[in-house]
Backbone as a ProteinNet text record, in pm:
[ID]
protein_1_A
[PRIMARY]
XXXXXXXXXXXXXXXXXXXXXXXXXXXXXXXXXXXXXXXXXXXXXXXXXXXXXXXXXXXXXXXXXXXXXXXXXXXXXXXXXXXXXXXXXXXXXXXXXXXXXXXXXXXXXXXXXXXXXXXXXXXXXXXXXXXXXXXXXXXXXXXXXXXXXXXXXXXXXXXXXXXXXXXXXXXXXXXXXXXXXXXXXXXXXXXXXXXXXXXXXXXXXXXXXXXXXXXXXXXXXXXXXXXXXXXXXXXXXXXXXXXXXXXXXXXXXX
[TERTIARY]
-4325.8	-4454.7	-4563.2	-4562.2	-4659.7	-4644.4	-4518.4	-4493.7	-4535.4	-4500.9	-4533.8	-4684.3	-4756.8	-4901.9	-4974.8	-4901.8	-4965.6	-5059.1	-5035	-5124.8	-5095.8	-4983.6	-4947.9	-4859.8	-4862.4	-4769.7	-4638	-4532.6	-4404.5	-4302.2	-4240.3	-4130.5	-4012.1	-3902.2	-3783.4	-3666.7	-3584.7	-3464.6	-3342.1	-3233	-3104.2	-2998.1	-2889.3	-2778.8	-2695.6	-2656	-2573.4	-2439.9	-2397.7	-2266.2	-2262.9	-2377.1	-2380.3	-2458.3	-2415.8	-2485.5	-2626.2	-2717.2	-2856	-2889.7	-2982	-3022.2	-3081.4	-3069.5	-3117	-3264.4	-3355.5	-3495.6	-3515	-3432	-3442.3	-3392.9	-3280.6	-3228.3	-3330.8	-3399.8	-3497.7	-3613.7	-3645	-3757.4	-3740.5	-3619	-3598.4	-3548.7	-3472.4	-3417.7	-3529.4	-3630.5	-3742.4	-3855.7	-3835.1	-3934.5	-4053.9	-4043.5	-4156.1	-4166.4	-4052.9	-4049.9	-3960.3	-3986.1	-3898.6	-3784.4	-3661.7	-3545.7	-3514.2	-3499.8	-3468	-3338.7	-3244.9	-3120.1	-3139.4	-3125.5	-3147	-3013.7	-2997.5	-2879.6	-2907.5	-2806.9	-2824.6	-2900.7	-2943	-3013.2	-2917.4	-2964	-2883.2	-2912.8	-2845	-2859.7	-3001.7	-3071.5	-3209.7	-3301.8	-3280.1	-3362.6	-3335.4	-3208.3	-3173.7	-3245.3	-3242.7	-3308.7	-3458.4	-3522.2	-3666.5	-3703.5	-3626.3	-3656.3	-3636.8	-3524.6	-3496	-3597	-3631.8	-3730.8	-3865.7	-3900.7	-4026.8	-4028.1	-3917.5	-3908.1	-3906.6	-3832.4	-3819	-3936.1	-4017.2	-4135.2	-4107.4	-3997.9	-3965.5	-3844.6	-3818.4	-3703.4	-3570.3	-3471.5	-3338.5	-3237.2	-3146	-3039.8	-2961.9	-2942	-2867.6	-2730.6	-2663.8	-2532.5	-2545.3	-2654.5	-2677.8	-2707.8	-2789.2	-2820.5	-2694.3	-2606.8	-2481.4	-2397.3	-2387.9	-2310.6	-2372.6	-2506.3	-2573.9	-2549.8	-2561.9	-2541.5	-2396.9	-2302	-2159.9	-2128.9	-2186.5	-2156.8	-2229.1	-2354.2	-2429.9	-2402.7	-2356.3	-2326.9	-2443.8	-2565.2	-2683.2	-2742.5	-2676.5	-2724.7	-2834.5	-2955.7	-3069.7	-3056.1	-3001.3	-2983.7	-2888.3	-2775.6	-2681.4	-2742.6	-2819.5	-2885	-2980.2	-3056.8	-3150.7	-3078.4	-2968.2	-2895.3	-2826.1	-2779.9	-2719.5	-2821.9	-2943.1	-3047.5	-3093.6	-3121.1	-3165	-3058.6	-2933.7	-2824.6	-2803.7	-2816.2	-2798.1	-2905.2	-3029.9	-3139.8	-3124.5	-3090.2	-3077.2	-2964.8	-2851.9	-2736.5	-2746.1	-2840.6	-2850.9	-2762.8	-2687.6	-2604.5	-2690.8	-2807.3	-2903.6	-3021.1	-3040.4	-3135.3	-3220.6	-3347.4	-3439.2	-3429.2	-3388.3	-3373.2	-3500.5	-3611.7	-3738.1	-3776.7	-3678.3	-3702.3	-3645.3	-3525.9	-3456.3	-3395.2	-3383.5	-3301.5	-3157.1	-3071.3	-2931.7	-2837.8	-2715.2	-2608.3	-2539.4	-2539.5	-2475.3	-2326.8	-2290.6	-2150.6	-2133.5	-2010.3	-1982.8	-2049.6	-2087.7	-2147.6	-2046.8	-2093.8	-2015	-2101.3	-2042.8	-2123.9	-2193.8	-2323.3	-2400.5	-2365.2	-2406.4	-2378.8	-2440	-2561.3	-2627.6	-2551.4	-2501	-2425.4	-2293.2	-2229.1	-2104.9	-2130.4	-2241.3	-2273.9	-2294.9	-2362.3	-2385.2	-2254.1	-2164.8	-2037.9	-1948.1	-1943.7	-1858.5	-1902.4	-2031.9	-2078	-2022.2	-2000.2	-1942.5	-1792.6	-1727.6	-1582.4	-1544.7	-1644.3	-1620.8	-1525.1	-1521.8	-1442	-1299.5	-1260.5	-1126	-1021.8	-904.6	-792.2	-736.6	-658.6	-598.4	-513.3	-443.8	-359.9	-445.6	-556.4	-645.8	-710.7	-751.1	-811.9	-710.6	-587	-482.5	-460.3	-455.6	-434.9	-555.3	-673.6	-794.7	-791.7	-739.3	-725.7	-626.4	-516.4	-417	-481.1	-559.4	-625.6	-728	-797.9	-895.7	-827.9	-710.5	-637.7	-582.2	-531.4	-456	-521.6	-642.7	-698.5	-707.6	-679.4	-637.5	-491.2	-464.4	-330.1	-269.3	-147.9	-78.8	-1	59.1	132.2	251.1	320.6	437.1	396.1	285.5	237.9	194.5	129.3	87.9	208.5	312.7	433.3	498.8	490.7	555.9	478	347.5	263.3	183.7	192.4	114.8	159.6	92.7	124.4	28.9	80	-7.8	-95.2	-49.4	-130.5	-257.8	-244.4	-362.6	-459.7	-404.8	-490.3	-573.1	-512.9	-587	-700.7	-675.5	-780.6	-894.4	-860.9	-964.1	-1044	-977.7	-1048.8	-1145.9	-1105.9	-1195.8	-1317.1	-1299.2	-1410.4	-1494.4	-1464.1	-1539.2	-1533.7	-1420.3	-1402.4	-1318.4	-1237.7	-1160.8	-1174.2	-1145.1	-1147.4	-1019.5	-967.8	-849.4	-886.1	-816.7	-841.9	-712.2	-707.9	-590.8	-608.5	-506.8	-501.5	-376.6	-393.4	-276.8	-205.6	-77.8	-2.3	-2.7	-61.9	-60.2	-181.7	-157.3	-264.9	-300.8	-427.3	-473.3	-578.4	-577.3	-671	-753	-884.3	-976.8	-1065.9	-1131.1	-1233.7	-1352	-1421.3	-1533.7	-1652	-1659.6	-1771.2	-1722.3	-1768.9	-1726.2	-1760.1	-1871.6	-1913.6	-1809.6	-1743.9	-1639.9	-1531.2	-1492.5	-1390.3	-1437	-1562.7	-1616.3	-1608.8	-1649.3	-1651.1	-1509.7	-1425.2	-1288.3	-1211.4	-1217.6	-1140.1	-1189.3	-1318.2	-1372.6	-1323	-1271.5	-1231.7	-1081	-1003.3	-857.7	-798.6	-714	-651.8	-571.8	-576.7	-506.8	-357.6	-290.6	-147.6	-118.7	-206.3	-187.4	-214.1	-314.1	-340.7	-217.2	-156.2	-38.1	78.2	101.1	213.8	196.2	76.7	50.2	59.6	8.4	11.2	154.6	242.2	382.6	449.8	424.1	485.2	432.2	302	244.8	310.3	326.7	389.2	532.8	606.3	746.5	759.1	669.6	675.8	649.9	546.3	512.8	622.6	677.5	787.2	910.8	935.8	1052.8	1042.2	919.1	896.2	890.5	911	917.9	791.1	679.4	551	525	529.1	528.7	389.4	286.2	151.9	93.4	-2.9	-59.1	-118.8	-187.9	-256.8	-165.3	-39.6	49.7	82.7	99.3	131.8	24.5	-101.2	-211.6	-220.3	-200	-205.5	-93.6	27.7	141	119.4	73.2	50.6	-56.1	-161.4	-267.8	-214.9	-134	-74.9	22.6	102.2	193.7	114.4	4.4	-81.8	-133.7	-183.8	-236.9	-125.5	-3.1	109.9	180.7	135.6	193.1	322.4	344.2	468.1	435.4	539.3	519.5	557.7	629.3	675.4	568.6	589.2	490.9	471.5	580.2	569.7	481.2	502.2	420.4	274.4	249.9	112.9	40	108.1	44	15.9	109.6	88.1	-30.9	-37.6	-148	-280.5	-276.9	-398.2	-457.6	-370.7	-418.2	-490.1	-433.3	-497.4	-631.6	-634.9	-759.7	-865.9	-822.9	-918.2	-980.9	-899.9	-953.6	-1040.2	-1024.3	-1111.3	-1234.3	-1250.2	-1363.7	-1366.6	-1251.7	-1243.4	-1192.9	-1281.8	-1241.9	-1200	-1262.7	-1226.3	-1081.1	-1041.6	-903	-808.3	-846.6	-762	-734.4	-837.3	-819.8	-726.5	-739.5	-652.1	-506.4	-483.9	-347.7	-285.5	-363.5	-312.7	-283.9	-371.8	-352.1	-223.8	-198.7	-76.5	47	36.9	150	181.6
484.2	547.7	443	335.2	227.9	165.9	144.6	85.1	179.8	308	406.5	422.2	414.1	431.2	302.5	192.2	64.2	21.8	70.4	44.2	-87.3	-148.6	-274.7	-355.6	-487.4	-573.8	-571.6	-527.3	-506.2	-609.1	-675.5	-768	-725.5	-692.7	-643.3	-734.7	-769.6	-848.1	-773.1	-783.8	-729.2	-832.7	-828.5	-920.9	-872.9	-966.3	-933.2	-874.8	-770.9	-713.1	-615	-592.6	-498.2	-374.1	-255	-131.7	-127.1	-66.7	-52.6	96.4	136.3	277.2	325.3	452.9	509.5	477.5	486.6	454.1	310.4	219	78.6	63.6	128.3	124.4	183.9	291.3	357.7	266	168.8	79.7	8.3	-44.5	-113.6	-19.8	84.6	176.6	256.3	293.2	371.6	284	152.8	63.9	35.4	66.2	39.7	-108.6	-175.9	-319.5	-386.1	-513.9	-591.7	-647.7	-635.8	-687.2	-828.4	-919.2	-1058.7	-1096.5	-1154.2	-1201.8	-1348.7	-1379.5	-1515.5	-1582.6	-1703.7	-1782.9	-1869.5	-1946.7	-2036.3	-2162.1	-2238	-2363.1	-2468.7	-2547.3	-2660.1	-2782.3	-2892.7	-3011.4	-3063.6	-3064	-3113.4	-3025.8	-2894.3	-2802.4	-2818.1	-2838.4	-2862.6	-2987.1	-3094.1	-3218.7	-3197.5	-3128.6	-3104.9	-3020.3	-2915.2	-2824.6	-2892.9	-2962.7	-3027.7	-3138.3	-3217.3	-3323.6	-3265.2	-3151	-3086.1	-3036.9	-2977.2	-2922.9	-3034.9	-3143.3	-3252.6	-3350.4	-3339.8	-3424.6	-3567.3	-3590.6	-3725.1	-3726.4	-3838.1	-3846	-3834.9	-3782.2	-3758.4	-3842.7	-3905.8	-3985.4	-3898.2	-3945.6	-3865.8	-3820.6	-3901.8	-3861.5	-3739.7	-3734.6	-3619.4	-3495.1	-3513.8	-3400.2	-3345.2	-3434.6	-3393.2	-3310.5	-3355.3	-3282.4	-3146.6	-3142	-3014.6	-2916.9	-2967.2	-2881	-2831.7	-2919.5	-2881.4	-2773.7	-2785.9	-2689	-2556.1	-2560	-2434.3	-2362.8	-2437.1	-2380.2	-2297.7	-2348.2	-2283	-2173.1	-2136.7	-2028.8	-2082.7	-2029.7	-2082.9	-2054	-1938.4	-1906	-2005.1	-2034.2	-2131	-2271	-2306.1	-2436.9	-2451.1	-2347.8	-2350.2	-2377.4	-2307.5	-2323.5	-2459.8	-2511.6	-2645.5	-2752	-2741.2	-2839.9	-2829.1	-2707.3	-2688.4	-2736.2	-2698.8	-2739.9	-2890	-2951.9	-3096	-3173.7	-3128.8	-3196	-3178.8	-3057.7	-3029.5	-3110.6	-3124.2	-3196	-3346.6	-3392	-3534.3	-3579.8	-3486.8	-3521.1	-3565.4	-3500.4	-3534.7	-3602.7	-3731.6	-3811.2	-3899.6	-3917.7	-4004.4	-4146.2	-4241.6	-4379.5	-4461.3	-4392.6	-4460.3	-4466	-4454.3	-4457.7	-4335.1	-4295.1	-4183.2	-4093	-3964.7	-3874.5	-3894.4	-3931.7	-3962.4	-3877.7	-3862.8	-3799.3	-3905.3	-3885.8	-3980.8	-3951.3	-3824.1	-3782.3	-3654.8	-3607	-3487.5	-3365.4	-3271.6	-3147.3	-3068.6	-3007.7	-2908	-2783	-2664.7	-2542.4	-2517.4	-2487.8	-2456.1	-2316	-2285.3	-2152.1	-2042.9	-2067.3	-1966.9	-1945.7	-2054	-2042.4	-1970.7	-2000.7	-1931	-1781.5	-1744.5	-1602.4	-1534.2	-1603.1	-1546.7	-1519	-1616.9	-1601.7	-1500.7	-1507	-1413.9	-1269.1	-1245.7	-1109.1	-1059.9	-1154.1	-1119.7	-1091.3	-1151.2	-1137.2	-1035	-969.3	-885.2	-769.1	-716.5	-597.1	-628.8	-755.6	-791.6	-749.3	-709.4	-684	-817.6	-819.5	-945.5	-1012.1	-931.1	-987.5	-1050.9	-986.2	-1041.2	-1170.3	-1170.9	-1291.5	-1406.7	-1375.2	-1476.7	-1537.9	-1454.7	-1505.9	-1587.6	-1545	-1619.6	-1758.6	-1767.9	-1897.6	-1987.5	-1929.3	-2006.4	-2064.9	-1983.3	-2029.7	-2137.2	-2122.2	-2223.2	-2358	-2355.4	-2480.2	-2542.4	-2459.8	-2513.5	-2507.2	-2454	-2429.8	-2556.7	-2543.6	-2420.6	-2387.9	-2261.3	-2215.1	-2145.7	-2185.1	-2124.1	-1999.9	-1934.4	-1810.1	-1832.3	-1944.3	-1970.8	-1987.1	-2058.6	-2077.2	-1944	-1859.2	-1727.6	-1644.6	-1646.3	-1569.6	-1618.8	-1750.7	-1807.9	-1780.7	-1768.9	-1762.6	-1633.7	-1545.4	-1422.2	-1319.7	-1205.8	-1095.4	-1100.4	-1115.2	-1118.1	-994	-880.6	-758.3	-775.9	-847.1	-875.1	-965.4	-1056.2	-1144.8	-1063.6	-961.3	-875.3	-804.2	-760.5	-694.5	-790.8	-915.1	-1014.6	-1048.1	-1046.3	-1073.9	-960.8	-836.6	-722.9	-728.8	-786.1	-800.1	-924.2	-993.5	-1112.8	-1225.2	-1235.8	-1344.6	-1457.5	-1426.3	-1529.8	-1507.8	-1611.6	-1600.9	-1663.7	-1605	-1657.3	-1716.7	-1821	-1882.9	-1942.5	-1970	-2027.8	-2177.8	-2253.1	-2397	-2421	-2418.3	-2417.2	-2284.3	-2288.4	-2164.9	-2123.3	-2204	-2180.6	-2097.9	-1990	-1911.1	-1970.4	-2005	-2066.1	-1978.7	-1980.5	-1900	-1992.4	-1969.2	-2043.2	-1945.6	-1996.1	-1917.3	-1901	-1788.1	-1760.9	-1852	-1908.6	-1998	-2107.1	-2229.8	-2343.2	-2324.2	-2257.1	-2235.3	-2154.3	-2058.7	-1980.5	-2073	-2171.5	-2266	-2350.3	-2396.2	-2477.1	-2401.5	-2274.6	-2194.2	-2160.6	-2118	-2080	-2198	-2313.9	-2429.9	-2481	-2462.5	-2507.1	-2420.6	-2300.7	-2206.4	-2182.1	-2243.9	-2226.4	-2320.1	-2270.7	-2357.9	-2470.6	-2590.6	-2705.6	-2683.2	-2615.3	-2591.4	-2504.3	-2407.3	-2323	-2404.4	-2489.8	-2576.6	-2660.3	-2718.5	-2802.5	-2722.1	-2602.4	-2520.8	-2476.1	-2429.3	-2385	-2502.7	-2617.9	-2736.9	-2778.1	-2773.8	-2812	-2718.2	-2587.6	-2491.5	-2512.8	-2535.1	-2559.5	-2681.1	-2788.2	-2909.6	-2882.5	-2809.4	-2780.6	-2695.2	-2598.1	-2511	-2591.7	-2674.5	-2752.4	-2854.5	-2917.7	-3013	-2944.8	-2820.9	-2748.6	-2718.6	-2716.2	-2694.7	-2826.8	-2937.3	-3066.8	-3148.4	-3089.1	-3160.8	-3233.3	-3158.3	-3219.1	-3258.1	-3191.3	-3219	-3344.5	-3407.5	-3534.2	-3522.9	-3409.8	-3395.5	-3353	-3316.5	-3264.3	-3368.4	-3494.2	-3598.8	-3608.1	-3606.9	-3617.2	-3493	-3376.6	-3252	-3249.5	-3282.7	-3281.1	-3381.7	-3501.8	-3604.1	-3560.2	-3496.6	-3448.8	-3341.3	-3249.8	-3146.4	-3207.2	-3303.4	-3370.9	-3441.2	-3502	-3568.6	-3469.5	-3354.9	-3253	-3188.3	-3189.5	-3130.6	-3226.8	-3353.6	-3452	-3513.5	-3517.1	-3575.5	-3652.3	-3697.3	-3767.3	-3913.3	-3962.2	-4100.4	-4196.3	-4323.4	-4426.6	-4439	-4431.6	-4447.6	-4339	-4214.8	-4103.2	-4123.5	-4165.2	-4182.2	-4292.4	-4402.3	-4512.9	-4475.7	-4405.7	-4362.1	-4266.8	-4173.4	-4077.9	-4147	-4248	-4321.7	-4389.9	-4442.7	-4505.3	-4402.7	-4283.5	-4176.8	-4138.8	-4124.1	-4088.1	-4195.3	-4321.4	-4429.1	-4420.7	-4393.5	-4383.5	-4259.4	-4161.2	-4042.8	-4062.6	-4183.9	-4221	-4141.2	-4087.3	-4021.1	-4125.1	-4215	-4329	-4286.4	-4181.8	-4134.2	-4087.3	-4007.3	-3960.4	-4077.2	-4171.4	-4287.3	-4365.8	-4381.2	-4453.8	-4378.8	-4248.2	-4168	-4180.6	-4174	-4183	-4319.8	-4426.1	-4560.9	-4580.1	-4531.3	-4544.6	-4475.5	-4356.4	-4282.3	-4357.6	-4417.9	-4496	-4614.5
4539.3	4567.6	4592.9	4515.9	4535.8	4674.5	4714.5	4845.5	4957.9	4943.5	5046.7	5062.9	4952.3	4956.5	4992.3	4993.6	5020.6	4909.4	4788.8	4676.3	4605.9	4638.6	4572.2	4665.7	4646.5	4718.7	4642.1	4706.9	4638.6	4685.6	4589.6	4617.8	4532.1	4595.8	4525.7	4558.7	4459.8	4486	4437.4	4512.9	4470.9	4502.1	4428.7	4453.5	4569.8	4654.6	4771	4726.3	4794.9	4767.7	4652.6	4587.1	4475.1	4515.8	4467.6	4506.3	4449.2	4524.7	4481.2	4472.9	4385.8	4377.5	4509.9	4536.7	4663.8	4692.1	4593.2	4623.9	4669.6	4618.5	4661.1	4804.2	4836.3	4972.9	5069.9	5025.4	5112.3	5147.8	5063.9	5091.4	5225.5	5249.6	5377.8	5486.8	5447	5547.8	5615	5535.9	5589.6	5641.7	5641.5	5699	5610.6	5481.4	5391.6	5357.7	5354.6	5329.2	5432.3	5456.9	5544.1	5460.4	5511.2	5438.7	5486	5391.8	5420.7	5350.3	5424.6	5366	5326.3	5200	5150.5	5120.4	5172.5	5138.8	5017.9	4976.5	4862.5	4902	4802.6	4826.9	4881.5	4977.9	5023.8	4937.5	4964.2	4880.7	4875.1	4990.6	4994.2	4909.6	4917.4	4838.3	4688.6	4653.3	4512.5	4461.9	4540.4	4502.1	4483.6	4578.1	4571.2	4448.8	4425.1	4314.6	4180	4162.6	4034.1	4005.2	4109.2	4090.1	4050.2	4109.9	4076.3	3931.6	3889.8	3753.5	3649.5	3677.9	3581.6	3587.2	3691.2	3700.2	3740.6	3812.5	3856.8	3946.3	4015.2	4107.8	4034.2	4106.2	4050	4126.6	4053	4113.6	4212.9	4337.9	4436.9	4388.2	4305.8	4253.5	4162.7	4084.8	3997.3	4080.3	4185.9	4274.4	4339	4382	4445.1	4348.7	4223.4	4123.2	4092.8	4080.1	4054.7	4169.3	4293.2	4409.4	4416	4381	4385	4283	4163.3	4057.9	4078.7	4123	4134.6	4265.8	4369.9	4501.4	4555.3	4535.4	4591.2	4506.1	4396.1	4309.7	4217.3	4230.6	4155.7	4005.8	3971.3	3829.3	3763.4	3828.5	3773.1	3769.8	3872	3874.7	3756.4	3730.9	3617.7	3486.8	3463.9	3338.3	3330.5	3443.7	3444.6	3406.8	3463.6	3435.1	3290.4	3244.8	3106	3008.2	3034.3	2946.1	2948.5	3067.9	3079.4	3005.7	3016	2945.4	2795.1	2753.7	2609.8	2546.7	2618.6	2563.3	2581.1	2664.4	2693.5	2807.3	2867.5	2983.1	3100.6	3118.1	3222.1	3153	3183.2	3103.3	3194.6	3155.8	3229.6	3173.7	3260.4	3213.5	3233	3264.1	3287.3	3432.2	3520.3	3665	3735.2	3693.4	3756.9	3651.3	3685.6	3605.2	3649.3	3554.4	3586.1	3500.6	3553.3	3476.5	3392.2	3259.8	3169.4	3155.5	3165.4	3156.6	3237.9	3246.5	3325.3	3263.4	3349.1	3300.8	3218	3111.9	3039.1	3028.6	3046.4	3049.7	2916.7	2923.2	2803.7	2754.5	2632.9	2577.3	2664.5	2714.1	2798.4	2928.4	2986.2	3110.3	3086.5	2974.5	2938.7	2925.5	2860.5	2844.5	2979.1	3071.7	3205	3276.7	3274.9	3345.8	3275.2	3143.5	3069.7	3089.7	3109.5	3137.3	3270.5	3363.4	3492.7	3480.3	3379.9	3363.1	3256.4	3199.5	3081.7	3108.3	3230.4	3259.4	3303.8	3300.6	3344.1	3241.6	3290.8	3200.8	3154.7	3044.6	2999.3	3107.9	3188.1	3293.9	3404	3438.6	3540.9	3491.1	3365.1	3307.8	3306.7	3272.8	3268.4	3406.3	3510.1	3645.3	3690.7	3652	3687.4	3623.2	3501.7	3435.2	3508.8	3555.5	3632.5	3757.4	3828.3	3949.7	3916.5	3803.6	3762.4	3737.7	3678.1	3648.4	3775.8	3868.2	3980.5	4116.1	4126.7	4260.1	4344.8	4475.9	4543	4514	4487.7	4452.5	4573.2	4608.1	4720.4	4679.5	4779.9	4754.6	4662.6	4677.6	4593	4447.3	4424	4287.3	4225.2	4306.4	4257.5	4216.6	4299.9	4267.8	4140.1	4114.9	3997.1	3869.7	3879.4	3758.7	3743.9	3839.3	3828.5	3930.1	3929	4018.4	4137.7	4260.9	4378.2	4391.1	4338.4	4343.1	4260.2	4145.9	4064.9	4140	4217.9	4297.7	4396.9	4454.4	4546.9	4474.8	4352.1	4273.6	4242.9	4209.2	4180.3	4305.8	4421.8	4546.7	4577.4	4551.8	4574.7	4481.6	4363.3	4269	4296.9	4406.5	4450.2	4347.4	4275	4179.3	4237.1	4337.2	4406.6	4556.4	4632.4	4779.2	4833.7	4938.4	5004.2	5139.7	5179.4	5309.3	5361.4	5491.5	5555.2	5570.2	5529	5552.1	5635.3	5767.6	5855.1	5840.5	5808.1	5785.7	5639.6	5554.4	5410.3	5368.2	5292.8	5234.3	5098.7	5078.6	4954.2	4888.8	4756	4677.9	4589	4587.6	4502.3	4428.2	4322.8	4256.2	4350.1	4337.2	4426.7	4399.6	4279.2	4246.1	4152.1	4174.9	4093	3945.8	3918.1	3778.8	3702.7	3770.6	3703.3	3650.2	3731.1	3687.4	3570.5	3574.4	3464.7	3332.2	3335.3	3212.3	3167	3259.4	3223	3164.3	3231.8	3186.2	3051.2	3023.7	2895	2779.4	2811.2	2706.3	2700.3	2791.1	2788.9	2684.1	2594.5	2493.5	2558.6	2503.4	2563	2584.7	2492.3	2508.9	2630.5	2657	2776.1	2902.7	2900.3	3015.7	3047.1	2942.7	2962.4	3019	2964.2	3009.2	3154.1	3189	3326.4	3422.4	3383.1	3469	3500.2	3399.4	3422.3	3522	3508.8	3601.2	3742.7	3757.2	3889.1	3954.8	3876.7	3929.8	3973.2	3892.8	3924.3	4050.3	4067.6	4185	4312.4	4311.6	4431.2	4460	4355.4	4374.9	4431.3	4390.3	4439.8	4588.8	4640.8	4784	4860.2	4787.6	4853.3	4852	4803.2	4798.9	4930.3	5039.8	5172.4	5222.3	5174.6	5227	5163.7	5233.5	5187.2	5046.7	5022	4893.4	4780.1	4811.7	4707.7	4600.8	4639.7	4541.5	4434.4	4477.3	4381.7	4294.9	4354.9	4277.4	4173.4	4215.1	4122.5	4009.9	4044.5	3942.3	3843	3892.4	3803.6	3710.5	3764.3	3679.1	3578.1	3622.2	3529.5	3419.2	3457.2	3360.2	3257.1	3304.1	3212.9	3131.6	3187	3116.5	3023.3	3022.3	2931.1	2979.1	3112	3164.3	3291.7	3363.7	3490.7	3481.8	3583.9	3586.8	3635.7	3605	3639	3789.9	3867	4012.3	4073.8	4030.6	4079.2	4041.9	3916.6	3869.5	3946.4	3973.1	4044	4190.3	4252.5	4390.3	4398.2	4302.7	4300.3	4267	4181.3	4145.9	4267.8	4353.9	4477.8	4565.1	4575.7	4652.9	4592.4	4460.7	4392.8	4413.9	4413.7	4434.8	4573.7	4676.8	4812.5	4829.9	4741.9	4743	4654.3	4600.7	4514.6	4384.2	4343.5	4213.3	4113.3	4072.3	3990.7	3849.6	3798.6	3664.6	3661.6	3763.2	3770.3	3794.1	3880.3	3907	3778.2	3697	3570.7	3475.5	3469.7	3383.5	3428.6	3559.2	3611.5	3583.4	3604.5	3578.8	3430.5	3345.1	3199	3155.6	3215.2	3180.7	3229.4	3349.3	3400.8	3309.9
[MASK]
++++++++++++++++++++++++++++++++++++++++++++++++++++++++++++++++++++++++++++++++++++++++++++++++++++++++++++++++++++++++++++++++++++++++++++++++++++++++++++++++++++++++++++++++++++++++++++++++++++++++++++++++++++++++++++++++++++++++++++++++++++++++++++++

């Protein structure tokens, strides 16, 4: 009524892909308000916003990590920054705000994500955990560790996305934050067991793709197994991908 009468300036937001009440839909359908589709923040916008909030310049490496984890979502970005400052992970060294260690999801961020996952069945949650550990997960891995029909249900709920990599169908979580929260809450023994099965499935198919060696070695590492030759070969790959932390872990295990 306020919008129709022009008695107030009205700004309404709704989440993409979620149903809205009829009066809200009528606002744009009947021409009372202009509808604008908003995308997520890009890296430059993340840098500008975080620097403004923190009151000083931010290390580009920290901005890159924030942008990668939040994927343009301002709500997730807010919780990452607040949680990082509170935990000391994001710290001002006198000149720049820098990341001292890897992000770990704060309690508030966990609550946000868990509210999104609250309606999942135990089987759906279990498959989502498998994908979090192994993403991108191929069709063979899905068949070995879960029910592909459940994967279709998770895709309809916008929790996972499927894409083609050549002839291979791959499944990933719909948002990086989901993986951060899920992996932080999966018991270590389950991580090890799932990792071993993932490695065995890919090895049984010959591990033919360039990235398969690194994936298998990482899973073997998390599963508590793997030979020195495999670990050293994978460490070299990780080094050329500038993943120095993983390279060091692989070499140490070798």
